[in-house]
C-alpha positions, 0 to 999 in steps of 0.5 A: 499500500503506497501513495505517490505525489508527482509533478509532471510535464505535458509529456507525462515526464516526472519533474518531482516525485515522492512516495510513502506508505500512507502519508506523503509529502512533496516539496516542489522548489521550481516554477511550474510551466504550461502543461504541468500537472499534479498527480496523486497515485495510489496502489489501492483504488476506492479510498478516502484521501486526505489531500492538498496539492497547493498551500492555497487549496483547502485541505479536504477529504475526498474519494479516489475511486481510480488509481490516480488523479491529475490536476492540470496547473492552471494558467491564463484565464484558468487561474481565475478561480484560485488565489493569486499565490496558488501554483506560483512555485518557488516552494510549494508543499504538496501532501496526501494521506489515507484518511483515518476511520474517525474522519471518514465516519463523521457527519460532514459536508460530502460535496467539498472538493477544492481540487475538482475540475472539469475534466476530473473522472476519478476524484470525488465529489465532482460537480458539473453543469449544463451551463456556465457563464460564457464558459469561463472558469471564474463561473465553472461548476467547480467553484460551487464545491470549493469551500470558498463562501465569499457571496457579496462579490462576483468575478475572480477569486475569492468571489467565484461562483457557478454562473448559469449563463442566463439558462432558464434550465440550468442545473448543477449535478454533484457526483459522489463516486459511491453511495452516501447518506444525505440528510441536508443541503446548504445553499450560499446564493451569490449576493452581489446585490449591485447586479445580482438577482436570486432564486426564490425556489429551487429543486433538489433531485437525488439518485434514489428518485426523491425530489425536494423543493425549497423556498429560498430568500435573497440573502448571501448567508447560509440557507440550510434545508434538511430532509429524510436521510437518502442513500444516493450517489448523486444530487442535482440542483435544478428548476431554478425559479428566479425572483421577479426583479429586473436582474437576470444574473442569479448565481450559486456561490456554494452547495453543501451536501451533509451526511455520512458514509454508508 
């Protein structure tokens, strides 16, 4: 049983590497180049990992379904959802370890994954949506599960959000990669009231076929909604009914999905 962290170039060649049996650290003291990516690799798939691949990313407990996960180092417009200090090189500490049983068992936000990105297929939770404002990274679905709850602004970090591109049929799905037991959703609507609207009603559909309709308010503070615990593999927020106001720019800063492992 081992964990490996690598920094690789665009061709997959290793620039830096660290391997250990259960907890691994990598100190990377060079600058990143376009095409570089970070990877976590395990000899045992379907394991819970406590992961932080950059000092500025929230450390989070995630589920690695496959043997590896890769995170492209962002450049250009792809850097907008991240801190100005993220992925700057010079001296970066990357870390990962297998999660402890007591960490896995506790009730928590099962939607948190600060390392998610659009091409992620192995590290859960993973968020995806049918609409993203202008296709820009600062409005991507991954922003809604990164743990950053700065609601009273919009645009670059820390005011990133999931933007719906003015689509009335917009929906966002969070996949867990395994069955979990959910009992609550917490929503943080974007609240840049100089320009934003909000939703007065949303619907949460779960993979078990259940559907829950919630009435939401004009606030950037957390809005929690509890429901009967359900065993699910994914949750979808949709049927977003906008408030009757002039603005056509509602958005979601964060969605939390609370529950436990099965």
